[in-house]
KOLNUKE-183379 format. One record per residue (C-alpha): residue number from 1; residue in one letter; chain; x, y, z. Coordinates in Angstrom, 3 decimals. Example, Ala and Ser with C-alpha at 12.3 -4.5 7.8 and 13.67 -1.06 7.14 Angstrom:
BEGIN
1;A;A;12.300;-4.500;7.800;
2;S;A;13.670;-1.060;7.140;
//
This chain:
BEGIN
1;M;A;-16.696;-16.738;-20.828;
2;R;A;-17.006;-17.765;-17.193;
3;K;A;-14.595;-20.658;-17.769;
4;L;A;-12.150;-18.251;-19.437;
5;F;A;-12.206;-15.876;-16.457;
6;S;A;-11.851;-18.849;-14.117;
7;A;A;-8.820;-20.077;-16.051;
8;V;A;-7.234;-16.604;-15.979;
9;H;A;-7.952;-16.372;-12.257;
10;Q;A;-5.965;-19.556;-11.640;
11;L;A;-2.889;-18.359;-13.518;
12;P;A;0.239;-17.124;-11.695;
13;I;A;0.209;-13.427;-10.915;
14;K;A;2.928;-12.654;-13.480;
15;W;A;0.713;-14.024;-16.263;
16;K;A;-2.302;-12.193;-14.885;
17;L;A;-0.395;-8.923;-15.025;
18;T;A;0.854;-9.765;-18.520;
19;I;A;-2.621;-10.581;-19.860;
20;W;A;-4.487;-7.685;-18.266;
21;S;A;-1.824;-5.077;-19.021;
22;S;A;-1.611;-6.322;-22.631;
23;L;A;-5.394;-6.221;-22.953;
24;L;A;-5.514;-2.714;-21.526;
25;L;A;-2.793;-1.443;-23.875;
26;F;A;-4.500;-3.066;-26.878;
27;L;A;-7.918;-1.635;-26.011;
28;L;A;-6.445;1.838;-25.614;
29;F;A;-4.687;1.531;-28.972;
30;A;A;-7.820;0.176;-30.670;
31;A;A;-9.999;2.929;-29.219;
32;Y;A;-7.526;5.587;-30.359;
33;N;A;-7.403;4.153;-33.894;
34;A;A;-11.190;3.849;-34.098;
35;V;A;-11.659;7.480;-33.077;
36;Q;A;-8.929;8.573;-35.488;
37;Y;A;-10.419;6.544;-38.362;
38;T;A;-13.934;7.901;-37.808;
39;F;A;-12.711;11.482;-37.532;
40;I;A;-10.581;11.314;-40.696;
41;E;A;-13.362;9.670;-42.722;
42;K;A;-15.996;12.194;-41.693;
43;W;A;-13.581;15.099;-42.164;
44;M;A;-12.666;14.009;-45.688;
45;I;A;-16.322;13.504;-46.641;
46;Q;A;-17.177;16.918;-45.260;
47;Q;A;-14.364;18.527;-47.223;
48;E;A;-15.662;16.883;-50.405;
49;K;A;-19.168;18.208;-49.744;
50;I;A;-17.908;21.731;-49.059;
51;G;A;-15.811;21.744;-52.243;
52;T;A;-18.745;20.471;-54.335;
53;R;A;-21.128;23.126;-52.923;
54;Q;A;-18.631;25.907;-53.669;
55;N;A;-18.227;24.594;-57.207;
56;M;A;-21.999;24.493;-57.679;
57;N;A;-22.443;28.048;-56.368;
58;E;A;-19.734;29.284;-58.726;
59;I;A;-21.434;27.654;-61.731;
60;L;A;-24.926;28.942;-60.860;
61;N;A;-23.648;32.485;-60.323;
62;Y;A;-21.908;32.424;-63.707;
63;F;A;-25.093;31.328;-65.500;
64;L;A;-27.257;33.884;-63.738;
65;E;A;-24.845;36.770;-64.255;
66;N;A;-24.541;36.104;-67.995;
67;E;A;-28.246;35.214;-68.445;
68;F;A;-27.576;32.433;-70.898;
69;S;A;-30.542;31.076;-72.838;
70;F;A;-28.616;27.897;-73.644;
71;K;A;-28.851;28.324;-77.427;
72;E;A;-26.267;27.016;-79.867;
73;S;A;-24.424;30.312;-79.804;
74;D;A;-23.979;30.113;-76.003;
75;M;A;-22.609;26.595;-75.896;
76;P;A;-18.911;27.337;-76.604;
77;Y;A;-18.783;29.902;-73.780;
78;I;A;-20.617;27.584;-71.415;
79;R;A;-18.445;24.578;-72.276;
80;G;A;-15.258;26.610;-71.921;
81;F;A;-16.253;27.864;-68.482;
82;L;A;-17.294;24.403;-67.276;
83;E;A;-14.011;22.858;-68.442;
84;K;A;-12.194;25.610;-66.568;
85;V;A;-14.002;25.083;-63.250;
86;N;A;-14.238;21.305;-63.505;
87;H;A;-11.984;19.347;-61.132;
88;Q;A;-10.203;16.070;-61.503;
89;N;A;-12.418;12.980;-61.187;
90;Q;A;-15.483;15.127;-61.658;
91;S;A;-18.259;15.546;-64.228;
92;I;A;-20.522;18.591;-64.778;
93;R;A;-23.765;18.364;-66.760;
94;V;A;-26.507;20.811;-67.641;
95;L;A;-29.829;19.010;-68.125;
96;D;A;-33.087;20.290;-69.622;
97;D;A;-36.464;19.949;-67.991;
98;K;A;-36.769;16.383;-69.280;
99;G;A;-33.418;15.265;-67.830;
100;R;A;-31.599;15.216;-71.173;
101;P;A;-28.007;16.463;-71.080;
102;I;A;-27.384;19.703;-72.960;
103;V;A;-23.749;20.273;-71.974;
104;V;A;-21.458;17.594;-70.552;
105;V;A;-17.908;18.139;-69.246;
106;S;A;-16.213;15.077;-67.714;
107;N;A;-12.814;14.272;-66.206;
108;R;A;-12.318;10.562;-65.449;
109;V;A;-16.013;9.903;-64.798;
110;P;A;-17.440;7.312;-67.215;
111;N;A;-20.797;8.266;-68.733;
112;E;A;-22.279;4.841;-67.977;
113;W;A;-21.892;5.581;-64.259;
114;I;A;-24.005;8.703;-64.640;
115;D;A;-26.551;7.439;-67.178;
116;G;A;-27.597;4.664;-64.816;
117;D;A;-29.007;7.217;-62.407;
118;P;A;-32.044;8.861;-64.069;
119;L;A;-33.854;11.855;-62.551;
120;S;A;-36.897;9.924;-61.442;
121;A;A;-36.861;10.171;-57.641;
122;P;A;-38.080;13.489;-56.207;
123;E;A;-35.104;13.768;-53.856;
124;K;A;-32.732;13.629;-56.776;
125;T;A;-33.954;16.883;-58.300;
126;G;A;-31.897;18.841;-55.765;
127;G;A;-29.514;18.454;-52.858;
128;L;A;-26.431;16.274;-52.292;
129;Y;A;-26.155;12.520;-51.772;
130;F;A;-23.854;9.527;-52.213;
131;K;A;-24.360;6.592;-54.551;
132;D;A;-21.766;3.834;-54.649;
133;R;A;-18.487;5.600;-55.472;
134;L;A;-20.174;8.853;-56.595;
135;L;A;-20.917;12.088;-54.762;
136;I;A;-23.832;13.671;-56.677;
137;M;A;-25.177;17.212;-56.296;
138;R;A;-28.022;18.676;-58.338;
139;S;A;-29.477;22.163;-58.281;
140;P;A;-32.386;23.555;-60.324;
141;L;A;-31.609;26.376;-62.786;
142;T;A;-34.227;28.802;-64.199;
143;I;A;-33.225;31.589;-66.603;
144;F;A;-36.021;33.289;-68.557;
145;E;A;-37.899;30.425;-70.249;
146;F;A;-35.194;27.794;-69.565;
147;N;A;-35.874;25.334;-66.758;
148;G;A;-33.191;22.785;-66.155;
149;T;A;-30.772;21.249;-63.706;
150;V;A;-27.067;21.625;-63.040;
151;E;A;-25.483;18.353;-61.965;
152;I;A;-22.039;17.769;-60.467;
153;V;A;-20.849;14.178;-60.093;
154;K;A;-17.681;13.570;-58.098;
155;N;A;-15.848;10.253;-58.493;
156;N;A;-14.717;9.224;-54.979;
157;E;A;-13.019;6.012;-56.009;
158;D;A;-9.629;7.380;-54.911;
159;F;A;-11.146;8.461;-51.628;
160;V;A;-12.622;4.986;-51.067;
161;Q;A;-9.277;3.386;-51.899;
162;L;A;-7.525;5.740;-49.482;
163;I;A;-9.977;4.854;-46.704;
164;N;A;-9.575;1.128;-47.431;
165;A;A;-5.784;1.434;-47.392;
166;F;A;-5.976;3.388;-44.147;
167;S;A;-8.189;0.704;-42.596;
168;R;A;-5.748;-2.018;-43.714;
169;V;A;-2.858;-0.105;-42.179;
170;M;A;-4.812;0.246;-38.956;
171;L;A;-5.602;-3.481;-38.985;
172;V;A;-1.931;-4.363;-39.436;
173;C;A;-1.017;-1.900;-36.717;
174;G;A;-3.668;-3.522;-34.529;
175;F;A;-2.009;-6.914;-34.857;
176;G;A;1.328;-5.269;-34.224;
177;A;A;-0.176;-3.609;-31.164;
178;I;A;-1.221;-7.025;-29.866;
179;I;A;2.355;-8.275;-30.135;
180;I;A;3.846;-5.094;-28.683;
181;S;A;1.253;-5.093;-25.890;
182;G;A;2.122;-8.683;-25.036;
183;V;A;5.843;-7.969;-24.909;
184;G;A;5.283;-4.706;-23.043;
185;G;A;2.909;-6.352;-20.600;
186;R;A;5.419;-9.108;-19.981;
187;L;A;8.223;-6.606;-19.323;
188;L;A;5.919;-4.529;-17.129;
189;A;A;4.835;-7.553;-15.109;
190;R;A;8.441;-8.668;-14.754;
191;Q;A;9.520;-5.225;-13.565;
192;L;A;6.640;-4.964;-11.087;
193;L;A;7.160;-8.461;-9.715;
194;K;A;10.931;-8.200;-9.469;
195;P;A;10.843;-6.853;-5.870;
196;L;A;8.287;-9.494;-4.898;
197;Q;A;10.487;-12.170;-6.435;
198;S;A;13.372;-10.768;-4.407;
199;M;A;11.234;-11.105;-1.277;
200;A;A;10.351;-14.686;-2.217;
201;D;A;14.054;-15.487;-2.699;
202;A;A;14.853;-13.914;0.668;
203;I;A;12.150;-15.995;2.365;
204;R;A;13.556;-19.104;0.689;
205;K;A;17.054;-18.223;1.942;
206;I;A;15.668;-17.568;5.421;
207;K;A;14.136;-21.029;5.380;
208;Q;A;17.417;-22.607;4.276;
209;K;A;20.096;-20.496;5.994;
210;G;A;18.431;-18.825;8.950;
211;L;A;16.799;-15.613;10.125;
212;H;A;19.773;-13.337;9.371;
213;E;A;18.934;-13.108;5.640;
214;R;A;17.295;-9.853;4.443;
215;V;A;15.747;-8.396;1.298;
216;L;A;17.876;-5.943;-0.678;
217;V;A;15.774;-2.744;-0.550;
218;N;A;15.801;-0.300;-3.458;
219;N;A;15.403;3.460;-3.061;
220;N;A;12.312;3.954;-5.219;
221;H;A;10.232;5.201;-2.270;
222;D;A;7.147;3.422;-3.621;
223;E;A;4.678;1.024;-2.009;
224;I;A;6.725;-2.089;-2.829;
225;S;A;9.875;-0.485;-1.405;
226;T;A;7.920;0.326;1.754;
227;L;A;6.696;-3.282;1.891;
228;M;A;10.271;-4.564;1.597;
229;K;A;11.435;-2.264;4.396;
230;M;A;8.549;-3.431;6.593;
231;F;A;9.464;-7.043;5.782;
232;N;A;13.067;-6.449;6.889;
233;E;A;11.867;-4.707;10.062;
234;M;A;9.530;-7.614;10.769;
235;M;A;12.382;-10.087;10.264;
236;D;A;14.532;-8.019;12.637;
237;Q;A;11.812;-8.313;15.259;
238;V;A;11.387;-12.038;14.603;
239;E;A;15.136;-12.596;14.873;
240;R;A;15.270;-10.614;18.113;
241;S;A;12.303;-12.577;19.442;
242;F;A;13.997;-15.882;18.623;
243;Q;A;17.217;-14.702;20.227;
244;Q;A;15.327;-13.577;23.311;
245;Q;A;13.405;-16.826;23.401;
246;R;A;16.626;-18.822;23.088;
247;Q;A;18.234;-16.711;25.794;
248;F;A;15.158;-17.120;27.967;
249;V;A;15.246;-20.904;27.630;
250;E;A;18.952;-20.968;28.403;
251;D;A;18.602;-18.644;31.397;
252;A;A;15.504;-20.413;32.695;
253;S;A;17.256;-23.771;32.339;
254;H;A;20.242;-22.427;34.226;
255;E;A;18.129;-20.877;36.973;
256;L;A;16.021;-24.015;37.369;
257;R;A;18.992;-26.374;37.175;
258;T;A;20.804;-24.831;40.157;
259;P;A;18.101;-25.362;42.856;
260;I;A;17.167;-28.752;41.403;
261;A;A;20.818;-29.869;41.508;
262;I;A;21.143;-28.665;45.112;
263;I;A;17.989;-30.480;46.207;
264;E;A;19.027;-33.606;44.313;
265;G;A;22.466;-33.545;45.948;
266;H;A;21.094;-33.264;49.463;
267;L;A;18.470;-35.951;48.883;
268;S;A;21.189;-38.294;47.565;
269;L;A;23.275;-37.468;50.607;
270;L;A;20.396;-38.332;52.936;
271;Q;A;19.618;-41.506;51.028;
272;R;A;23.184;-42.792;51.313;
273;W;A;24.042;-42.156;54.937;
274;G;A;22.897;-38.719;56.085;
275;K;A;19.449;-39.782;57.330;
276;K;A;21.051;-41.424;60.351;
277;D;A;22.871;-38.220;61.324;
278;P;A;20.412;-35.722;62.859;
279;A;A;22.680;-32.713;62.182;
280;I;A;23.161;-33.556;58.502;
281;L;A;19.468;-34.387;58.180;
282;E;A;18.438;-31.018;59.651;
283;E;A;20.907;-29.087;57.473;
284;S;A;19.910;-30.885;54.265;
285;L;A;16.217;-30.378;54.938;
286;D;A;16.705;-26.649;55.628;
287;I;A;18.719;-26.163;52.443;
288;S;A;16.211;-28.180;50.397;
289;I;A;13.293;-26.134;51.771;
290;Q;A;15.117;-22.891;50.911;
291;E;A;15.836;-24.044;47.390;
292;L;A;12.235;-25.230;46.970;
293;A;A;11.031;-21.795;48.081;
294;R;A;13.402;-20.195;45.593;
295;L;A;12.207;-22.589;42.882;
296;K;A;8.583;-21.790;43.722;
297;G;A;9.272;-18.060;43.543;
298;L;A;10.967;-18.484;40.165;
299;V;A;8.009;-20.422;38.764;
300;Q;A;5.585;-17.799;40.082;
301;E;A;7.615;-15.015;38.473;
302;L;A;7.684;-16.895;35.167;
303;L;A;3.883;-17.264;35.312;
304;A;A;3.530;-13.571;36.144;
305;L;A;5.769;-12.680;33.182;
306;T;A;3.719;-14.886;30.851;
307;R;A;0.480;-13.247;31.989;
308;A;A;2.015;-9.780;31.638;
309;E;A;2.967;-10.504;28.014;
310;E;A;-0.630;-11.173;26.988;
311;Q;A;-1.781;-8.591;24.453;
312;T;A;-5.306;-8.076;25.721;
313;T;A;-6.044;-6.281;28.952;
314;G;A;-8.994;-8.532;29.689;
315;E;A;-12.372;-7.598;31.048;
316;G;A;-13.048;-5.645;34.190;
317;V;A;-10.168;-3.153;33.865;
318;R;A;-10.805;-0.339;36.322;
319;K;A;-9.616;3.241;36.362;
320;A;A;-6.922;3.830;38.949;
321;K;A;-5.887;6.967;40.815;
322;P;A;-2.077;6.801;40.704;
323;D;A;-1.479;9.016;43.749;
324;Q;A;-3.673;6.851;45.981;
325;V;A;-2.137;3.616;44.694;
326;V;A;1.399;4.932;45.348;
327;L;A;0.463;5.991;48.901;
328;H;A;-1.086;2.581;49.552;
329;V;A;2.076;0.811;48.332;
330;M;A;4.286;3.064;50.423;
331;K;A;2.458;2.080;53.627;
332;H;A;3.351;-1.573;52.991;
333;I;A;6.930;-0.716;52.015;
334;A;A;7.384;1.444;55.127;
335;A;A;6.236;-1.445;57.300;
336;V;A;8.666;-3.899;55.671;
337;Y;A;11.610;-1.454;55.418;
338;P;A;11.278;0.895;58.411;
339;S;A;14.868;2.079;58.077;
340;F;A;14.229;3.755;54.683;
341;Q;A;13.335;7.422;54.303;
342;L;A;10.552;7.810;51.702;
343;E;A;9.890;11.255;50.212;
344;T;A;6.833;11.908;48.055;
345;E;A;5.668;14.688;45.761;
346;L;A;2.322;13.508;44.405;
347;V;A;0.245;16.717;44.365;
348;P;A;0.360;17.035;40.525;
349;L;A;-1.351;13.626;40.289;
350;T;A;-4.325;14.644;42.448;
351;G;A;-7.577;13.915;40.618;
352;T;A;-5.779;12.195;37.737;
353;M;A;-7.169;8.910;36.386;
354;I;A;-5.325;6.313;34.293;
355;E;A;-6.686;3.125;32.713;
356;I;A;-4.989;0.299;34.586;
357;S;A;-6.093;-2.093;37.284;
358;E;A;-4.966;-1.078;40.750;
359;G;A;-3.474;-4.533;41.311;
360;H;A;-1.184;-4.249;38.288;
361;L;A;-0.132;-0.696;39.165;
362;E;A;0.676;-1.880;42.714;
363;Q;A;2.708;-4.771;41.261;
364;I;A;4.705;-2.371;39.067;
365;M;A;5.408;-0.014;41.972;
366;L;A;6.396;-2.879;44.293;
367;I;A;8.874;-4.240;41.717;
368;V;A;10.514;-0.835;41.179;
369;L;A;10.587;0.100;44.870;
370;D;A;11.903;-3.330;45.872;
371;N;A;14.807;-2.954;43.425;
372;A;A;15.500;0.564;44.682;
373;M;A;15.737;-0.666;48.270;
374;K;A;17.830;-3.734;47.467;
375;Y;A;20.540;-1.672;45.786;
376;S;A;20.452;1.474;47.951;
377;M;A;23.216;0.172;50.257;
378;E;A;24.060;2.731;53.004;
379;N;A;22.042;5.667;51.604;
380;K;A;18.474;4.685;52.465;
381;R;A;16.677;7.656;50.887;
382;I;A;14.094;7.141;48.127;
383;R;A;12.154;9.922;46.411;
384;I;A;8.849;9.421;44.571;
385;K;A;7.652;12.275;42.342;
386;G;A;4.499;12.550;40.250;
387;S;A;3.844;14.836;37.256;
388;V;A;1.418;15.334;34.366;
389;L;A;2.731;16.449;30.971;
390;D;A;1.177;16.198;27.500;
391;R;A;-1.787;14.180;28.806;
392;H;A;0.530;11.598;30.368;
393;A;A;0.860;10.899;34.090;
394;S;A;4.418;10.043;35.170;
395;I;A;5.805;8.554;38.386;
396;E;A;9.549;8.839;39.063;
397;I;A;11.252;6.625;41.679;
398;T;A;14.767;7.845;42.474;
399;D;A;17.275;6.162;44.782;
400;S;A;20.843;7.003;45.789;
401;G;A;22.214;3.486;45.499;
402;I;A;25.002;1.811;43.605;
403;G;A;23.557;2.704;40.174;
404;I;A;23.839;0.801;36.922;
405;P;A;26.818;0.892;34.539;
406;E;A;26.086;2.578;31.218;
407;T;A;26.913;-0.594;29.279;
408;D;A;24.266;-2.554;31.203;
409;L;A;21.400;-0.032;30.921;
410;P;A;19.999;-1.355;27.582;
411;Y;A;19.667;-4.883;29.027;
412;V;A;18.418;-4.421;32.596;
413;M;A;14.801;-5.123;31.559;
414;D;A;15.674;-8.357;29.740;
415;R;A;14.664;-11.633;31.358;
416;F;A;17.106;-13.037;33.941;
417;Y;A;19.560;-10.198;33.330;
418;R;A;21.636;-9.173;36.374;
419;V;A;24.183;-6.368;36.424;
420;D;A;26.326;-8.119;39.070;
421;K;A;25.282;-11.756;39.162;
422;A;A;27.162;-12.641;42.353;
423;R;A;25.861;-9.650;44.273;
424;S;A;22.328;-10.056;42.847;
425;R;A;22.141;-13.670;43.982;
426;E;A;23.119;-12.646;47.500;
427;Q;A;20.389;-9.995;47.530;
428;G;A;17.770;-12.368;46.131;
429;G;A;15.630;-12.237;43.000;
430;N;A;15.753;-13.982;39.664;
431;G;A;16.176;-11.072;37.250;
432;L;A;12.522;-11.105;36.149;
433;G;A;11.093;-8.180;38.096;
434;L;A;11.799;-5.380;35.613;
435;S;A;10.769;-7.644;32.709;
436;I;A;7.386;-8.157;34.369;
437;A;A;7.065;-4.428;35.075;
438;K;A;7.904;-3.565;31.467;
439;R;A;5.333;-6.002;30.054;
440;L;A;2.630;-4.715;32.407;
441;V;A;3.355;-1.075;31.519;
442;E;A;3.306;-1.772;27.773;
443;R;A;0.110;-3.783;28.185;
444;Y;A;-1.669;-0.549;29.182;
445;N;A;-0.047;1.601;26.462;
446;G;A;2.418;3.088;28.934;
447;A;A;6.182;3.546;28.908;
448;I;A;9.006;2.792;31.353;
449;S;A;12.532;4.191;31.207;
450;I;A;15.654;4.079;33.390;
451;R;A;18.338;6.731;33.952;
452;S;A;21.318;5.834;36.095;
453;K;A;24.914;6.663;36.949;
454;E;A;27.180;4.214;38.648;
455;N;A;27.647;4.918;42.384;
456;E;A;25.242;7.905;42.185;
457;G;A;21.771;6.386;41.909;
458;T;A;18.990;5.321;39.582;
459;T;A;15.722;6.932;38.420;
460;V;A;12.921;4.782;37.037;
461;T;A;10.100;6.663;35.247;
462;V;A;6.723;5.047;34.582;
463;S;A;4.111;6.936;32.536;
464;F;A;0.534;6.221;31.376;
465;P;A;-1.974;8.143;29.231;
466;V;A;-4.355;10.280;31.319;
467;L;A;-8.050;9.548;30.911;
468;P;A;-10.325;12.511;30.119;
469;P;A;-12.341;13.809;33.101;
//
């Protein structure tokens, strides 16, 4: 048995479903037939017993009402009545006190069947019992000086044949149920596994043709349909991730290639003839140092972005007070950009705590404020507003700069993305700041959003869940 279960366990899932569903259908059918067979058999036997008892009561009442003495003159009346009340496949006998038959009326019950059952056992002097194909009921009869027994013998051969035929029909139906259960189980397994097979085909196509292949989702609104939708959503995310990764590699290669090419060009120039010219030497060294600094900054930003994309927050995360962190950042910003007018409204954040390290919150604020100041142009006014709504603390940084075109808003937080590449390169940066800020905010279950109108200004909103007091 253990080897059988082990063999079934190693079968493909479609055969497992076929076998187990077929077995379940067969067991249900067999249990139903067994209950039906038992009920019908007992009901038919009970009906036979009830009919025999009623017949016996009718006979005894007739004898007692007429007070027969069972003499020769009474026999025609007695025989006529017994023939009238006797049923098909039944025999009625009146026996004396020694068990000898006085009156016998029989309908398709051979006498040798009855004579082989003498009245010797005490239990056979009264009551009802079965013997082979016979249902026998005996009841004592006492009228004046006559002591005898009334016996009814019912031939149940037809009943036995009916039960045997019924059992044969059920056996044939059982074998038919096995075949039907197998076919039904196979169809059921095929229908259940059809969506999974579709998913397997889609995965095979994805492997052969690329990530753009998807599973055709049905509208059954069941668990498998939900699984197929989740699979397509997952593939959408994987495809986007691959596209972003490819774009990141291309952008990073482009950003790294430019300073490396500049440094390589100047070093080649110095190696050929520029090292003997002090002016060219000084200029090449200055340009190379600038490009190395830019290259170093790019590498540091890439490392910061990689760390920000880690899923775990790490150990030692402290609770930060956002109002105090913003004020601390503003002191540094005011020292670096003294020409800017900074307006704050942080009273709603007083006493509020959020779960983020102060260093990361400072980094997020520095990135957003640095962008606001780079693109403010002539209007050097920046407003910082704090609020608490629905257990979330929000910080809004609003500038009055050049703004962002509506077509560029969905992409400004992508890696290396610049709205105006020529102008952005003049103002510095590598297009990684907002990507780093976004990863850091999401790392602490926060959210960052941008609203902007071209030539009117930009508002960046950063929000985090508020910790309970």
